[in-house]
C-alpha positions as CSV (number, residue, x, y, z in Angstrom):
1,M,-0.2,-0.2,0.0
2,A,1.5,3.4,-0.8
3,G,1.7,6.2,1.6
4,G,-0.3,9.3,2.3
5,N,1.7,11.4,0.2
6,E,1.5,9.1,-2.8
7,R,-2.1,9.3,-2.3
8,S,-2.1,13.0,-1.9
9,A,-0.5,13.2,-5.2
10,A,-3.0,11.1,-7.1
11,R,-5.8,13.2,-5.7
12,L,-3.4,16.5,-7.4
13,A,-3.1,14.4,-10.5
14,A,-6.9,13.3,-10.8
15,V,-8.0,16.8,-10.1
16,Q,-5.9,18.2,-12.8
17,A,-6.7,15.1,-15.1
18,L,-10.4,15.4,-14.9
19,Y,-10.0,19.6,-15.3
20,Q,-8.0,18.6,-18.6
21,M,-10.5,16.0,-19.7
22,D,-13.2,18.8,-18.9
23,L,-11.4,21.3,-21.2
24,T,-10.0,19.5,-24.2
25,G,-12.6,16.4,-24.5
26,K,-9.8,13.8,-24.1
27,G,-10.8,10.2,-23.2
28,L,-10.0,8.0,-20.1
29,E,-6.9,6.4,-21.7
30,D,-5.6,9.0,-23.4
31,I,-5.0,11.0,-20.2
32,F,-4.0,7.7,-18.2
33,A,-0.9,7.5,-21.0
34,E,-0.4,11.1,-20.7
35,F,-0.2,11.6,-17.1
36,E,1.4,8.2,-16.3
37,A,4.1,9.1,-19.2
38,Y,4.9,13.0,-18.0
39,W,3.2,14.0,-15.2
40,I,3.3,11.6,-12.4
41,G,6.7,11.6,-11.0
42,G,8.3,13.4,-14.0
43,E,9.8,16.7,-14.6
44,I,8.4,19.5,-16.5
45,E,9.8,22.8,-17.3
46,G,12.3,22.3,-14.4
47,E,9.2,21.4,-11.8
48,R,9.7,17.8,-10.7
49,Y,6.0,16.2,-10.2
50,K,5.7,13.7,-7.2
51,P,5.2,10.0,-7.5
52,A,1.9,9.1,-7.1
53,E,-0.2,5.7,-6.5
54,L,-1.4,5.0,-9.8
55,A,-3.9,2.5,-9.0
56,F,-5.9,5.4,-6.9
57,F,-5.1,7.9,-9.5
58,R,-6.7,5.3,-11.9
59,D,-9.7,4.5,-9.4
60,I,-10.8,8.2,-9.1
61,L,-11.2,8.9,-12.8
62,K,-12.7,5.9,-13.5
63,G,-15.2,6.9,-10.7
64,V,-16.1,10.1,-11.5
65,L,-16.6,9.1,-15.1
66,A,-18.7,6.1,-14.0
67,D,-20.7,7.9,-11.8
68,Q,-20.8,11.4,-12.9
69,A,-24.1,12.4,-13.4
70,P,-25.2,11.6,-10.0
71,L,-22.0,12.9,-8.2
72,D,-22.9,16.2,-10.3
73,R,-26.3,16.3,-8.8
74,A,-25.4,15.6,-5.6
75,I,-22.8,18.9,-5.9
76,N,-25.2,20.7,-7.7
77,D,-28.0,20.2,-4.9
78,S,-25.2,21.2,-2.3
79,L,-24.2,24.5,-4.1
80,V,-25.9,27.9,-3.3
81,A,-29.2,28.7,-5.2
82,G,-28.5,30.4,-8.6
83,W,-24.9,28.8,-9.1
84,P,-25.4,25.7,-10.4
85,L,-22.2,23.4,-11.0
86,T,-22.0,24.0,-14.5
87,R,-20.9,27.9,-13.4
88,I,-18.0,26.9,-11.2
89,D,-14.3,27.2,-12.2
90,S,-13.4,24.1,-14.0
91,V,-10.7,22.8,-11.4
92,M,-13.2,23.7,-8.8
93,R,-15.8,21.1,-10.5
94,A,-13.0,18.6,-11.0
95,T,-11.9,18.9,-7.2
96,L,-15.3,18.7,-6.0
97,R,-16.3,15.5,-8.5
98,G,-12.8,14.0,-6.9
99,G,-14.2,14.6,-3.5
100,A,-17.8,13.5,-4.0
101,Y,-16.4,10.3,-5.6
102,E,-14.4,9.0,-2.7
103,L,-17.0,10.3,-0.1
104,K,-19.7,7.9,-1.8
105,K,-17.6,5.2,-3.2
106,R,-14.4,4.8,-1.2
107,R,-15.3,4.2,2.3
108,D,-12.2,2.5,3.2
109,I,-11.1,6.4,3.6
110,P,-12.5,8.4,6.5
111,A,-14.9,11.3,5.0
112,R,-12.6,14.1,7.4
113,V,-9.9,12.9,5.4
114,V,-11.0,12.9,2.1
115,I,-12.3,16.6,2.8
116,K,-9.2,17.6,4.1
117,E,-7.1,16.1,1.1
118,Y,-9.7,18.0,-1.2
119,V,-9.3,21.3,0.7
120,D,-5.6,20.7,0.4
121,V,-5.8,20.1,-3.3
122,G,-8.3,23.3,-3.6
123,G,-5.5,25.5,-1.8
124,A,-3.1,24.3,-4.4
125,F,-5.4,26.6,-6.9
126,F,-7.3,29.1,-5.0
127,G,-7.8,31.0,-2.0
128,R,-9.2,30.9,1.2
129,E,-12.8,31.3,0.2
130,E,-12.9,28.7,-2.6
131,S,-10.9,26.3,0.0
132,G,-13.6,27.1,2.3
133,M,-16.5,26.1,-0.3
134,I,-14.9,23.2,-1.2
135,N,-15.0,22.1,2.5
136,A,-18.6,23.1,2.7
137,V,-19.6,21.3,-0.3
138,L,-17.8,18.5,0.7
139,D,-18.8,18.5,4.1
140,G,-22.5,18.5,3.4
141,L,-21.8,15.3,0.8
142,A,-19.9,13.3,3.7
143,R,-22.9,13.9,6.2
144,S,-25.3,12.7,3.3
145,Y,-23.4,9.9,2.1
146,R,-22.0,8.6,5.6
147,A,-24.1,10.2,8.1
148,K,-22.8,7.0,10.6
149,E,-19.3,8.8,10.5
150,F,-20.7,12.3,12.3
151,D,-23.4,10.9,14.4
152,G,-22.8,12.9,17.8
153,A,-20.2,14.9,15.9
154,P,-20.6,18.7,16.3
155,S,-21.6,20.5,13.2
């Protein structure tokens, strides 16, 4: 099993890949090939990218794509009225989708860990306000998907 840093790097790479897929329309196999050959653990323009747990990276991408419509509906329902998911920045949308997938399907990972990890991913791209929004949306989804993890916990 990979360490936490490799999982964190996989989440960041997954958000970047989902973003790229959203913008370019590239398919899953092309994204896997590109990220695994060039981005993950590679060096681009003098910047070294961290090694990531590839199986986890692939699971997030496959899972988001397989369950995207229900995930998007759940995220959309968590957003403030008048701000549908389609109006949210593409990177933010990718971040919320990755987090929502893990909260819904990866029950082997504690909800609070998932939330913190995606808030941290958001922090790589956004400021405090946007990271706070990621936290609020994912917290709401976690309480919906995994109410038992929050029984008796303060809101």
